[in-house]
Structure formats: C-alpha cells, structure tokens
C-alpha positions as CSV (number, residue, x, y, z in Angstrom):
1,X,155.6,-256.6,-59.2
2,X,153.6,-256.2,-56.0
3,X,156.7,-255.0,-54.1
4,X,157.3,-252.4,-56.8
5,X,153.8,-251.0,-56.2
6,X,154.8,-250.3,-52.6
7,X,158.4,-249.4,-53.1
8,X,158.0,-246.9,-55.8
9,X,155.8,-244.4,-53.8
10,X,158.3,-244.7,-50.9
11,X,161.2,-244.0,-53.2
12,X,159.6,-241.0,-54.8
13,X,158.8,-239.6,-51.4
14,X,162.4,-240.0,-50.2
15,X,163.7,-238.4,-53.4
16,X,161.3,-235.5,-53.0
17,X,162.4,-234.9,-49.4
18,X,166.1,-235.0,-50.4
19,X,165.6,-232.9,-53.6
20,X,167.6,-230.2,-52.0
21,X,170.8,-232.2,-51.6
22,X,171.8,-230.5,-48.3
23,X,169.6,-228.9,-45.7
24,X,169.5,-225.2,-45.4
25,X,169.9,-223.5,-42.0
26,X,167.0,-221.3,-41.0
27,X,169.0,-218.1,-41.2
28,X,169.6,-218.8,-44.9
29,X,166.0,-219.6,-45.8
30,X,165.5,-216.2,-47.4
31,X,167.7,-217.3,-50.2
32,X,165.2,-220.1,-51.1
33,X,162.0,-218.1,-51.4
34,X,159.6,-219.7,-54.0
35,X,161.8,-222.9,-54.1
36,X,161.3,-226.3,-52.5
37,X,164.0,-226.7,-49.8
38,X,164.6,-228.6,-46.5
39,X,165.0,-225.9,-43.9
40,X,166.5,-226.7,-40.5
41,X,166.8,-224.8,-37.2
42,X,166.1,-224.7,-33.5
43,X,162.5,-224.5,-32.5
44,X,162.3,-221.3,-30.5
45,X,158.6,-221.0,-30.1
46,X,155.4,-223.1,-30.7
47,X,152.1,-221.3,-31.2
48,X,148.8,-223.0,-31.5
49,X,146.1,-221.1,-33.3
50,X,142.6,-222.2,-34.4
51,X,143.6,-222.6,-38.1
52,X,147.3,-223.6,-37.7
53,X,150.1,-224.5,-35.4
54,X,153.4,-222.6,-35.9
55,X,156.9,-223.8,-35.0
56,X,159.2,-220.7,-35.2
57,X,162.8,-221.5,-36.0
58,X,165.7,-219.3,-34.9
59,X,163.7,-217.0,-32.7
60,X,160.3,-216.1,-31.4
61,X,157.8,-214.1,-33.5
62,X,158.4,-211.5,-34.9
63,X,162.1,-212.2,-35.0
64,X,161.9,-215.8,-36.3
65,X,164.1,-216.9,-39.2
66,X,161.2,-218.9,-40.7
67,X,158.0,-220.5,-39.4
68,X,157.0,-224.1,-40.0
69,X,153.2,-223.9,-40.4
70,X,151.1,-227.0,-39.8
71,X,147.5,-226.4,-40.9
72,X,144.6,-227.6,-38.8
73,X,143.4,-230.3,-41.2
74,X,146.9,-231.9,-41.1
75,X,147.5,-231.4,-37.4
76,X,146.2,-234.8,-36.2
77,X,148.7,-236.8,-38.3
78,X,151.5,-234.6,-37.0
79,X,150.4,-235.0,-33.4
80,X,150.1,-238.7,-33.9
81,X,153.7,-238.8,-35.2
82,X,155.3,-236.3,-32.8
83,X,153.0,-236.1,-29.9
84,X,152.5,-232.7,-28.1
85,X,154.2,-230.2,-30.4
86,X,154.8,-227.8,-27.5
87,X,157.3,-230.4,-26.2
88,X,159.4,-229.8,-29.3
89,X,160.6,-226.3,-28.2
90,X,164.4,-226.3,-28.1
91,X,164.7,-229.2,-30.4
92,X,166.1,-229.2,-34.0
93,X,163.4,-229.4,-36.7
94,X,163.8,-229.8,-40.4
95,X,160.8,-229.2,-42.8
96,X,160.7,-229.8,-46.5
97,X,158.4,-227.7,-48.7
98,X,158.1,-224.5,-50.7
99,X,159.5,-221.5,-48.9
100,X,157.1,-218.6,-49.2
101,X,156.7,-215.1,-47.8
102,X,153.5,-214.2,-46.0
103,X,153.0,-210.7,-44.5
104,X,156.8,-210.2,-44.6
105,X,157.6,-213.4,-42.8
106,X,159.0,-216.6,-44.2
107,X,157.2,-219.9,-43.8
108,X,157.2,-223.5,-45.0
109,X,154.2,-225.8,-44.6
110,X,154.9,-229.5,-44.7
111,X,151.8,-231.4,-45.8
112,X,152.7,-234.8,-44.4
113,X,154.7,-236.1,-41.5
114,X,157.5,-237.5,-43.8
115,X,158.3,-233.8,-44.7
116,X,159.2,-233.0,-41.1
117,X,161.8,-234.3,-38.7
118,X,162.3,-233.2,-35.1
119,X,165.3,-234.3,-33.0
C-alpha cells in the first residue's frame, strides 16, 4: 500500500507527459493550439527576462516556431535540473503543456521539470 502511494503520482505524471502519443515537431505546433501536446525542436535562442525565460524553438524571435516559456517562480527548479539554460542553445528540447497563442506567437509553458526534456 505504501508503495502505491508513491507509484501512483509518478504513473499519472508519466501518463500526462505521454498523453499525446507522439511528439509534435515545432513547425507543426500551430495545429495544436488550445490542446495539450509535447512539442519538440531545436533551441535556436534563449532569452532571459525579469518575469520569464524563453527558449525559442525553430528560429530566433520573431521567426520562432514556438517558445517554451519558463516563468520566474518556476525558474529555480529548472536551473537546478538543467543548469544554465543559455547552454541549451542548439540542443533538442521537448516541452509538454497547453499550446497557446500570445500576441500572435505560439508558446508552451511547462510548470515542472518533468514536462521538459533537453538533449
């Protein structure tokens, strides 16, 4: 029973991250607006701002396919997991979350480190 208490949250997290059976390439993200999806692409630019850090996939702003937005309150956990996010430029990143449009640009904002992979 005790093992079940720990395993169940992990299993539900894994199922949530893989809810979209196959990852979506960043250039196809526009087809998933208002849906939860796992979006993958090459990190072309990393921008750190006071309220957020942005990893632009597929190109630098304003020509990015989609932006991975990490809000300031969550940033410490991401930096603990991934280190200096500027070092991730050129790597492949996948983020799971709701794809939204903000000021004519696509973005996804993973809330926890298990919703982001960088290789």
